[in-house]
VMD Tcl script that draws the C-alpha trace (Angstrom):
set ca {
  {-9.84 3.05 -21.67}
  {-11.88 4.82 -18.96}
  {-15.41 3.38 -18.71}
  {-18.64 4.17 -16.92}
  {-19.93 1.72 -14.24}
  {-22.71 0.58 -16.70}
  {-20.11 -0.73 -19.08}
  {-19.18 -3.46 -16.61}
  {-22.67 -4.41 -15.54}
  {-23.97 -5.20 -12.08}
  {-23.20 -8.93 -12.04}
  {-19.39 -8.53 -12.01}
  {-17.43 -7.43 -8.91}
  {-14.60 -5.33 -10.13}
  {-11.02 -5.62 -8.68}
  {-9.44 -2.64 -7.00}
  {-5.98 -2.16 -8.49}
  {-4.79 1.24 -7.27}
  {-5.63 4.21 -5.13}
  {-4.16 7.47 -6.40}
  {-3.78 10.01 -3.64}
  {-3.09 13.02 -5.90}
  {-4.79 14.23 -9.06}
  {-1.49 14.28 -11.03}
  {-0.85 10.66 -10.10}
  {-4.39 9.62 -11.18}
  {-4.16 11.41 -14.53}
  {-0.76 9.77 -15.20}
  {-2.17 6.29 -14.41}
  {-5.21 7.02 -16.60}
  {-2.83 7.71 -19.46}
  {-0.88 4.53 -18.89}
  {-3.90 2.31 -18.74}
  {-5.58 4.00 -21.75}
  {-2.45 3.67 -23.86}
  {-2.26 0.02 -22.97}
  {-5.92 -0.55 -24.03}
  {-7.07 -1.55 -20.54}
  {-10.77 -0.99 -19.68}
  {-10.96 0.58 -16.26}
  {-13.31 2.37 -13.90}
  {-12.05 5.27 -11.76}
  {-14.18 6.69 -8.94}
  {-13.52 9.04 -6.06}
  {-13.73 7.49 -2.62}
  {-12.53 8.08 0.91}
  {-9.50 6.47 2.51}
  {-7.67 7.01 5.88}
  {-4.08 8.36 5.48}
  {-1.31 9.64 7.58}
  {0.89 8.14 10.21}
  {1.05 10.68 13.04}
  {-2.00 12.72 12.08}
  {-4.47 10.23 10.61}
  {-7.27 11.80 8.62}
  {-9.90 10.87 6.12}
  {-8.92 11.88 2.53}
  {-10.38 11.49 -0.96}
  {-8.49 9.51 -3.65}
  {-9.09 8.08 -7.12}
  {-9.85 4.38 -6.83}
  {-9.04 2.39 -10.01}
  {-10.94 -0.81 -10.78}
  {-10.60 -3.45 -13.60}
  {-12.58 -6.50 -14.69}
  {-11.25 -9.61 -12.97}
  {-10.19 -11.07 -16.35}
  {-7.99 -7.95 -16.92}
  {-6.44 -7.97 -13.47}
  {-3.13 -9.75 -14.18}
  {-2.41 -7.85 -17.37}
  {-3.23 -4.53 -15.70}
  {-0.91 -5.32 -12.81}
  {1.87 -6.22 -15.15}
  {1.44 -2.99 -17.15}
  {1.42 -0.97 -13.88}
  {4.59 -2.70 -12.54}
  {6.38 -2.05 -15.86}
  {5.38 1.64 -15.58}
  {6.58 1.96 -11.97}
  {3.25 1.68 -10.09}
  {2.68 -0.66 -7.22}
  {-0.80 -2.30 -7.74}
  {-3.04 -2.65 -4.72}
}
mol new
graphics top color blue
foreach p $ca { graphics top sphere $p radius 0.5 }
foreach p [lrange $ca 0 end-1] q [lrange $ca 1 end] { graphics top cylinder $p $q radius 0.2 }
display resetview
């Protein structure tokens, strides 16, 4: 389920599991994680993309609690996503 940063607290460093480059992709992954009952944080952030014409872009960065990392990765792989 999508959570606010406050839900996870300040003392835990969350694990980056995926960077969605398109809105449609982000919404689909949100549905997969929510349906599976995974607590996650999604935030917009910048990344560098492109091979010939490199540029800075904005994507949806997905994070999970370290204890949920392996199960979240397994769910994503089963659904055709490649975890970060």
